[in-house]
BANUKOL-82719 format. One line per 2 residues: number of its first residue (from 1); their letters; for each residue x, y, z of C-alpha. Coordinates in steps of 0.05 Angstrom, whole numbers. Layout:
<nodes>
NUM> a> X Y Z; ...
</nodes>
This chain:
<nodes>
1> mk> 2372 1418 2628; 2322 1452 2674
3> rv> 2372 1508 2686; 2381 1519 2611
5> tr> 2306 1521 2602; 2297 1571 2658
7> na> 2351 1616 2630; 2322 1613 2560
9> aa> 2253 1629 2588; 2281 1688 2627
11> ll> 2316 1717 2566; 2254 1706 2523
13> ag> 2207 1738 2573; 2254 1798 2582
15> dl> 2262 1806 2507; 2187 1801 2493
17> ta> 2170 1852 2547; 2226 1900 2526
19> rg> 2207 1896 2453; 2134 1908 2469
21> lg> 2150 1969 2511; 2199 1993 2458
23> ff> 2146 1986 2405; 2099 2031 2446
25> st> 2155 2082 2452; 2165 2082 2377
27> vy> 2091 2090 2362; 2085 2147 2411
29> la> 2146 2183 2383; 2125 2173 2311
31> rv> 2058 2206 2325; 2081 2265 2368
33> lg> 2144 2282 2329; 2121 2276 2257
35> ve> 2156 2241 2200; 2217 2286 2193
37> af> 2234 2290 2267; 2221 2216 2276
39> gl> 2269 2204 2219; 2323 2240 2259
41> vt> 2310 2194 2318; 2314 2133 2272
43> lg> 2380 2160 2244; 2408 2172 2314
45> ls> 2392 2102 2337; 2423 2072 2274
47> vl> 2487 2111 2284; 2488 2089 2356
49> sy> 2479 2016 2335; 2541 2020 2291
51> ai> 2580 2054 2347; 2561 1999 2396
53> wf> 2581 1944 2347; 2650 1974 2335
55> sd> 2661 1985 2409; 2639 1914 2423
57> lg> 2681 1881 2368; 2662 1811 2390
59> lv> 2677 1823 2464; 2606 1805 2485
61> al> 2611 1736 2452; 2681 1725 2480
63> gt> 2661 1748 2550; 2602 1701 2551
65> re> 2646 1642 2530; 2701 1662 2580
67> fa> 2655 1664 2640; 2620 1599 2620
69> rp> 2686 1565 2639; 2706 1547 2710
71> ad> 2742 1604 2746; 2810 1569 2745
73> qr> 2807 1561 2670; 2792 1633 2652
75> ef> 2845 1669 2612; 2817 1739 2621
77> aa> 2785 1777 2679; 2718 1812 2673
79> gd> 2754 1878 2681; 2794 1864 2618
81> fl> 2729 1863 2577; 2703 1925 2612
83> rl> 2767 1965 2603; 2775 1946 2530
85> rf> 2702 1960 2514; 2708 2029 2547
87> ll> 2772 2045 2509; 2740 2024 2444
89> aa> 2678 2065 2461; 2721 2127 2470
91> gv> 2756 2116 2404; 2691 2103 2367
93> fv> 2659 2165 2399; 2716 2210 2374
95> vf> 2714 2182 2303; 2638 2182 2297
97> sa> 2633 2252 2327; 2681 2279 2275
99> vi> 2641 2247 2219; 2576 2276 2245
101> lv> 2604 2346 2253; 2632 2344 2182
103> tv> 2571 2314 2147; 2512 2343 2185
105> ad> 2504 2418 2171; 2443 2428 2216
107> da> 2466 2445 2287; 2403 2416 2320
109> gs> 2410 2351 2281; 2484 2343 2296
111> st> 2475 2357 2370; 2419 2306 2374
113> ll> 2462 2253 2340; 2520 2268 2388
115> if> 2474 2259 2448; 2452 2192 2422
117> ll> 2525 2174 2410; 2542 2186 2483
119> tv> 2502 2123 2499; 2561 2082 2472
121> fa> 2595 2093 2539; 2535 2066 2577
123> sa> 2534 2006 2531; 2607 1991 2548
125> lv> 2586 1982 2621; 2531 1932 2608
127> le> 2544 1863 2640; 2498 1819 2599
129> wy> 2556 1777 2575; 2578 1763 2647
131> yq> 2509 1739 2669; 2498 1697 2607
133> gi> 2566 1665 2617; 2551 1644 2689
135> ey> 2481 1622 2666; 2444 1671 2709
137> sw> 2397 1705 2660; 2347 1739 2705
139> pv> 2390 1802 2713; 2394 1806 2637
141> af> 2319 1800 2630; 2307 1851 2685
143> nr> 2357 1899 2655; 2322 1898 2587
145> cf> 2253 1909 2617; 2278 1962 2664
147> fa> 2311 2001 2608; 2250 1997 2564
149> tv> 2204 2019 2621; 2248 2079 2641
151> yl> 2256 2101 2568; 2181 2097 2554
153> gl> 2166 2136 2618; 2216 2190 2602
155> vv> 2194 2202 2530; 2121 2204 2550
157> lt> 2136 2255 2604; 2183 2299 2565
159> vh> 2170 2293 2490; 2107 2326 2464
161> rs> 2125 2361 2398; 2174 2358 2340
163> td> 2222 2407 2373; 2233 2358 2431
165> vp> 2277 2311 2391; 2339 2325 2435
167> lv> 2298 2302 2495; 2289 2234 2461
169> aw> 2364 2227 2458; 2374 2249 2530
171> sy> 2319 2200 2552; 2353 2143 2516
173> la> 2420 2161 2547; 2391 2166 2617
175> as> 2353 2101 2612; 2413 2064 2585
177> ti> 2460 2091 2639; 2412 2075 2696
179> aa> 2399 2005 2671; 2474 1991 2659
181> vg> 2495 2014 2728; 2438 1976 2761
183> my> 2464 1910 2734; 2524 1912 2781
185> aw> 2477 1900 2841; 2469 1827 2818
187> kr> 2544 1811 2813; 2568 1750 2850
189> rp> 2614 1768 2908; 2668 1716 2893
191> dh> 2679 1744 2823; 2734 1797 2824
193> ff> 2729 1840 2762; 2796 1875 2761
195> st> 2866 1846 2765; 2936 1868 2746
197> gf> 2969 1853 2679; 2915 1882 2635
199> aa> 2966 1915 2589; 3000 1849 2575
201> rl> 2934 1814 2560; 2905 1871 2518
203> pr> 2936 1853 2449; 2913 1781 2454
205> ll> 2843 1799 2475; 2837 1852 2421
207> kr> 2860 1803 2367; 2810 1750 2388
209> aa> 2753 1800 2393; 2767 1828 2323
211> sv> 2764 1760 2290; 2694 1747 2319
213> gl> 2668 1818 2314; 2679 1826 2239
215> gs> 2627 1775 2220; 2577 1804 2270
217> if> 2585 1875 2243; 2573 1853 2171
219> gq> 2516 1809 2192; 2480 1868 2223
221> lv> 2497 1915 2165; 2436 1897 2123
223> pt> 2379 1918 2171; 2413 1980 2199
225> lp> 2447 2012 2140; 2384 2039 2104
227> pi> 2367 2092 2157; 2438 2118 2155
229> vl> 2439 2122 2079; 2371 2155 2077
231> gf> 2384 2202 2135; 2452 2227 2111
233> lv> 2444 2223 2035; 2369 2232 2022
235> st> 2327 2262 2078; 2305 2249 2149
237> td> 2234 2243 2123; 2253 2181 2083
239> ag> 2290 2155 2144; 2226 2165 2184
241> lf> 2183 2127 2133; 2234 2071 2133
243> ga> 2237 2070 2209; 2162 2061 2217
245> aa> 2161 2001 2170; 2223 1972 2202
247> kv> 2193 1975 2271; 2134 1932 2250
249> tf> 2179 1883 2214; 2228 1875 2271
251> li> 2172 1866 2321; 2149 1805 2281
253> li> 2221 1782 2281; 2216 1765 2354
255> ld> 2203 1697 2321; 2276 1697 2300
257> ri> 2297 1711 2372; 2256 1651 2397
259> fg> 2283 1607 2341; 2355 1626 2358
261> ll> 2346 1611 2432; 2320 1541 2417
263> fl> 2357 1521 2354; 2431 1538 2368
265> pa> 2440 1497 2432; 2398 1439 2404
267> ft> 2437 1437 2339; 2504 1442 2373
269> rl> 2486 1384 2420; 2462 1339 2364
271> ys> 2520 1355 2317; 2573 1345 2371
273> ts> 2544 1275 2386; 2544 1257 2311
275> dp> 2469 1242 2314; 2454 1202 2249
277> tl> 2382 1229 2248; 2405 1302 2247
279> pg> 2394 1314 2171; 2322 1289 2176
281> kl> 2309 1332 2237; 2338 1393 2203
283> sv> 2293 1382 2143; 2232 1384 2189
285> ii> 2257 1448 2222; 2270 1485 2157
287> ky> 2202 1463 2131; 2166 1499 2188
289> vt> 2214 1558 2190; 2199 1574 2117
291> ai> 2124 1563 2125; 2119 1610 2184
293> gf> 2163 1663 2152; 2125 1663 2086
295> sf> 2057 1663 2119; 2073 1725 2161
297> af> 2105 1761 2102; 2047 1746 2056
299> af> 1994 1768 2107; 2028 1833 2125
301> sw> 2044 1851 2053; 1968 1854 2041
303> ya> 1952 1888 2107; 2009 1939 2105
305> qp> 1967 2001 2091; 1917 1994 2150
307> vv> 1973 1972 2197; 2014 2034 2183
309> el> 1954 2081 2188; 1930 2048 2252
311> lf> 1997 2051 2288; 2030 2114 2262
313> ga> 1974 2156 2231; 1958 2183 2162
315> ay> 2024 2221 2159; 2060 2155 2148
317> ee> 2016 2132 2091; 2075 2129 2044
319> sa> 2109 2079 2091; 2059 2025 2070
321> lt> 2096 2009 2006; 2161 2004 2045
323> lr> 2129 1956 2095; 2098 1915 2038
325> im> 2168 1903 2011; 2204 1897 2078
327> vw> 2161 1841 2106; 2196 1793 2058
329> fi> 2257 1804 2102; 2222 1760 2154
331> pa> 2228 1693 2118; 2297 1711 2093
333> tl> 2321 1726 2164; 2292 1662 2193
335> in> 2324 1619 2140; 2389 1658 2146
337> sf> 2389 1645 2221; 2380 1571 2208
339> ys> 2443 1568 2165; 2483 1618 2206
341> fg> 2470 1585 2273; 2484 1518 2238
343> ll> 2552 1542 2215; 2569 1568 2284
345> gm> 2543 1504 2316; 2590 1464 2271
347> gc> 2649 1508 2292; 2655 1540 2223
349> ek> 2667 1612 2247; 2711 1628 2187
351> ey> 2657 1605 2139; 2607 1647 2177
353> vk> 2651 1709 2172; 2662 1699 2097
355> vm> 2587 1694 2085; 2570 1755 2127
357> ta> 2626 1796 2097; 2609 1781 2024
359> gg> 2535 1791 2036; 2546 1854 2076
361> va> 2591 1887 2024; 2542 1871 1968
363> sl> 2485 1898 2010; 2522 1962 2026
365> va> 2529 1978 1952; 2457 1958 1935
367> it> 2425 1995 1993; 2465 2058 1979
369> vs> 2447 2060 1905; 2374 2040 1914
371> gi> 2364 2085 1974; 2390 2147 1938
373> ty> 2351 2130 1874; 2284 2106 1901
375> ga> 2282 2129 1974; 2255 2087 2031
377> ag> 2222 2034 1986; 2286 2025 1946
379> aa> 2327 2017 2009; 2278 1965 2035
381> aa> 2281 1926 1969; 2357 1925 1971
383> mv> 2356 1904 2045; 2311 1845 2029
385> gg> 2354 1826 1969; 2417 1829 2012
387> ew> 2387 1783 2063; 2367 1732 2010
389> lm> 2437 1736 1982; 2465 1718 2050
391> vs> 2416 1659 2052; 2442 1634 1985
393> la> 2515 1641 2007; 2503 1609 2075
395> hg> 2464 1552 2044; 2524 1535 1999
397> rf> 2572 1533 2058; 2524 1494 2102
399> aa> 2504 1442 2049; 2577 1428 2033
401> rl> 2585 1401 2104; 2515 1376 2120
403> pi> 2470 1363 2060; 2396 1367 2076
405> qv> 2332 1371 2035; 2314 1445 2029
407> yp> 2285 1465 1961; 2217 1428 1966
409> hl> 2205 1461 2034; 2223 1529 2007
411> lr> 2182 1520 1944; 2118 1498 1980
413> pa> 2104 1562 2019; 2127 1605 1961
415> ll> 2078 1572 1913; 2022 1574 1965
417> sa> 2033 1649 1974; 2031 1660 1899
419> al> 1969 1617 1890; 1931 1653 1944
421> sf> 1953 1724 1925; 1885 1740 1892
423> vp> 1842 1721 1952; 1844 1786 1993
425> af> 1819 1825 1932; 1750 1792 1941
427> fi> 1741 1821 2011; 1721 1892 2029
429> sr> 1756 1884 2095; 1830 1868 2085
431> la> 1833 1840 2155; 1780 1789 2138
433> gv> 1816 1773 2073; 1881 1761 2108
435> av> 1847 1716 2160; 1817 1674 2104
437> vw> 1884 1671 2068; 1919 1646 2132
439> vl> 1867 1591 2139; 1875 1571 2066
441> fv> 1951 1574 2073; 1950 1525 2132
443> ag> 1900 1480 2096; 1943 1481 2033
445> fi> 2006 1467 2074; 1973 1405 2104
447> at> 1942 1382 2039; 2009 1385 2002
449> gg> 2043 1341 2054; 2074 1397 2094
451> fr> 2048 1373 2161; 2060 1302 2185
453> rr> 2042 1273 2252; 2112 1246 2264
455> di> 2140 1318 2259; 2113 1332 2329
457> gi> 2156 1277 2359; 2217 1300 2321
459> lr> 2210 1372 2344; 2199 1350 2416
461> gl> 2263 1309 2412; 2303 1373 2399
463> a> 2286 1403 2467
</nodes>
């Protein structure tokens, strides 16, 4: 148990540090590049995200699970995952490059996107799945921090004006490559990565990876599709406005990362032992998940304008409306993670894939139509709607197997947010108004029976 706790702490520390450094990189780039050029960077990173997901295709999850087994029970070698990931990266690079060259008329824009796309090869070399499988997470944490540090240093040294956008892409590629190669220094000597017979094992590995990867790709579709729609079909300026709001939202969603690290193993353990108290414990968890999500969303929806101006400057003023809408993605994501991790913990991979696929396809259509029609704000609204749709679908699948009390816990923070919506209007300082609202929200949560002393013991029992 101590080893699990140390590994979770290492991953969390690395992720917090890396996200913090990444946030500074984003703020710096947004200010020195301007909205349009920053939009091109946002578009490049979104295209790269899709390329990485297709080249991964579930191999990271499979690799982690494979190396969590004893050496004599492993079906595949580490080299099998590395070879297949590199082959997939090459195929994805060719296809994505062709699409970019056909759809992007601007030579400078297409060349920048292609440089970003080269990072898919560096991603194929990353060994995070190997270290997570053998429960040695410090190299993973170090790798994330090291990448973020190198990237921040490179962009600060080289990027000073809007014409330096290609240098952002080269900096990202260099930092990714250095960090990926550096991970091999931590490899255990007894683990031999490459063995003969890869060609015979390839079809089986590819089939298994595809079944897992499909759900993951659709699950990630909602937050990453808007910059691509906006950048390719509207303008890089709209992509930049969306990117600024998204960076603030996803920084807050470190809460989701913490929740996932703690909830999935705890739920899997309790469910596998048929704990009769599990439904009651889950009701307590969802109660606090919804309360935290709604409180952050409500606060930042009121404080969106000064947050955007403080971080990114007056040029991003139009991004405030996008942020005001997008923050409602926070409670939706937290609740969606509750149900999604629950389905995976119960071994319902097929149900998980069905939910992610249905929600992802619906979101694709909505984000495309709303993004083209209403720009960054429209894409944000469709993104939030798509995530809440996934919550609804996942809830139905989850409740069919494990009924728990949800609606009162969802209704309480929603009604509190609505009841307190007028309070910030009475304060000249929005920051002061938000602080008062947060205090009143907590007081209202307690007064309506949200907090009970026995909840502390229940939550401690999950650790």
